[in-house]
RODO-2510 file (C-alpha; in nm, 4 decimals, decimal comma):
residues 104
     n   res          X          Y          Z
     1     m     0,0142     0,0523    -0,0116
     2     e     0,2719     0,2543     0,0958
     3     e     0,4566     0,1467    -0,2592
     4     s     0,1685     0,2953    -0,4232
     5     t     0,1232     0,6301    -0,2475
     6     q     0,5176     0,7105    -0,3276
     7     q     0,4186     0,6521    -0,6898
     8     e     0,0971     0,8864    -0,6943
     9     d     0,3287     1,1132    -0,4997
    10     i     0,6179     1,1494    -0,7908
    11     t     0,3747     1,1361    -1,0388
    12     d     0,1889     1,4721    -0,8922
    13     v     0,4915     1,6658    -0,8791
    14     d     0,4673     1,9230    -1,1431
    15     l     0,8358     1,9650    -1,2845
    16     y     0,7452     2,3564    -1,4669
    17     g     0,5541     2,4865    -1,0529
    18     d     0,8482     2,7192    -1,0194
    19     l     0,8409     2,8495    -1,3608
    20     d     0,6411     3,1659    -1,4208
    21     l     0,4588     3,0879    -1,6777
    22     d     0,1431     3,2961    -1,7864
    23     v    -0,0370     3,1004    -2,0724
    24     n    -0,3481     3,3525    -2,1414
    25     k    -0,0906     3,6081    -2,1930
    26     q     0,0256     3,5665    -2,6185
    27     i     0,2330     3,7902    -2,7521
    28     s     0,1821     3,8958    -3,1191
    29     f     0,3113     3,8700    -3,4543
    30     e     0,4254     4,2433    -3,4348
    31     e     0,5645     4,2540    -3,1207
    32     m     0,7685     3,9419    -3,1924
    33     k     0,8530     4,0730    -3,5551
    34     t     0,9563     4,4378    -3,3439
    35     k     1,1921     4,2311    -3,0838
    36     c     1,3690     4,0444    -3,3565
    37     e     1,4774     4,3587    -3,5108
    38     k     1,5315     4,4846    -3,2313
    39     q     1,8071     4,2270    -3,1410
    40     e     1,9184     4,2446    -3,4972
    41     l     2,0040     4,5524    -3,4567
    42     t     2,1907     4,5097    -3,1423
    43     i     2,3671     4,1957    -3,2806
    44     n     2,4763     4,4290    -3,6176
    45     g     2,5961     4,6755    -3,3756
    46     l     2,7915     4,4671    -3,1752
    47     k     2,9523     4,2581    -3,5509
    48     k     3,0855     4,6746    -3,5782
    49     e     3,2115     4,7256    -3,2377
    50     n     3,4059     4,3793    -3,2547
    51     c     3,5512     4,4653    -3,5892
    52     h     3,6431     4,8081    -3,4058
    53     l     3,8578     4,6515    -3,1336
    54     t     3,9726     4,3856    -3,3905
    55     e     4,1320     4,6197    -3,5876
    56     q     4,2393     4,8719    -3,2690
    57     n     4,3743     4,5150    -3,1587
    58     e     4,6104     4,4750    -3,4496
    59     l     4,6853     4,8439    -3,4658
    60     l     4,8001     4,7789    -3,1198
    61     k     4,9741     4,4984    -3,1555
    62     r     5,2121     4,6758    -3,3905
    63     n     5,2477     4,9506    -3,1919
    64     i     5,3678     4,7783    -2,9217
    65     s     5,5797     4,5339    -3,1465
    66     s     5,7746     4,8411    -3,3302
    67     l     5,8186     5,0320    -2,9607
    68     y     5,9904     4,6976    -2,8742
    69     l     6,1707     4,6649    -3,1197
    70     t     6,3275     5,0374    -3,1429
    71     a     6,3927     5,0435    -2,7020
    72     r     6,5608     4,7427    -2,8059
    73     n     6,7939     4,8927    -3,0858
    74     e     6,7795     5,1800    -2,8209
    75     i     6,9627     4,9468    -2,5552
    76     t     7,2133     4,8148    -2,7965
    77     r     7,3545     5,1551    -2,8807
    78     k     7,3783     5,2586    -2,5418
    79     d     7,5707     4,9798    -2,5027
    80     a     7,7709     5,0546    -2,7517
    81     e     7,8485     5,4500    -2,6484
    82     i     7,9290     5,2627    -2,2753
    83     k     8,1766     5,0463    -2,4512
    84     r     8,3507     5,3149    -2,6355
    85     l     8,3114     5,5751    -2,3447
    86     q     8,5046     5,2585    -2,1335
    87     d     8,7491     5,2029    -2,3981
    88     i     8,8545     5,6183    -2,4285
    89     e     8,8571     5,5478    -2,0724
    90     i     9,1202     5,2692    -2,0396
    91     k     9,3306     5,4529    -2,2963
    92     t     9,3727     5,7754    -2,1135
    93     k     9,4683     5,6110    -1,7764
    94     t     9,7127     5,3860    -2,0063
    95     k     9,8698     5,7038    -2,1584
    96     y     9,8696     5,8617    -1,8278
    97     s    10,0204     5,6033    -1,5832
    98     q    10,2645     5,5417    -1,9096
    99     k    10,3147     5,8801    -1,8965
   100     m    10,4041     5,9013    -1,4826
   101     q    10,6123     5,6184    -1,5130
   102     g    10,8318     5,7756    -1,7808
   103     s    10,8821     6,1261    -1,5994
   104     s    10,9920     5,9078    -1,2344
***
């Protein structure tokens, strides 16, 4: 007896009971058409925005790459300049040292 009561309880469960559904409310074709047109406008706007952002992203990638290459070349140039100045300093110190030894 208890088994048949449990089966009845299971079949009585309303799977859609938590949904707020008004079956009396019907949307007209014109309302659906208007909603569809609004959604199409939104989609087209988002597509344009996506295209614009993609172009902007590509531009920023090129700019950052160019900036990186410029910075790397500038570091190489400055390293060469530092080396040149260090060589001059070493030569000057060597000449001064030789001059001091020659005058003694």
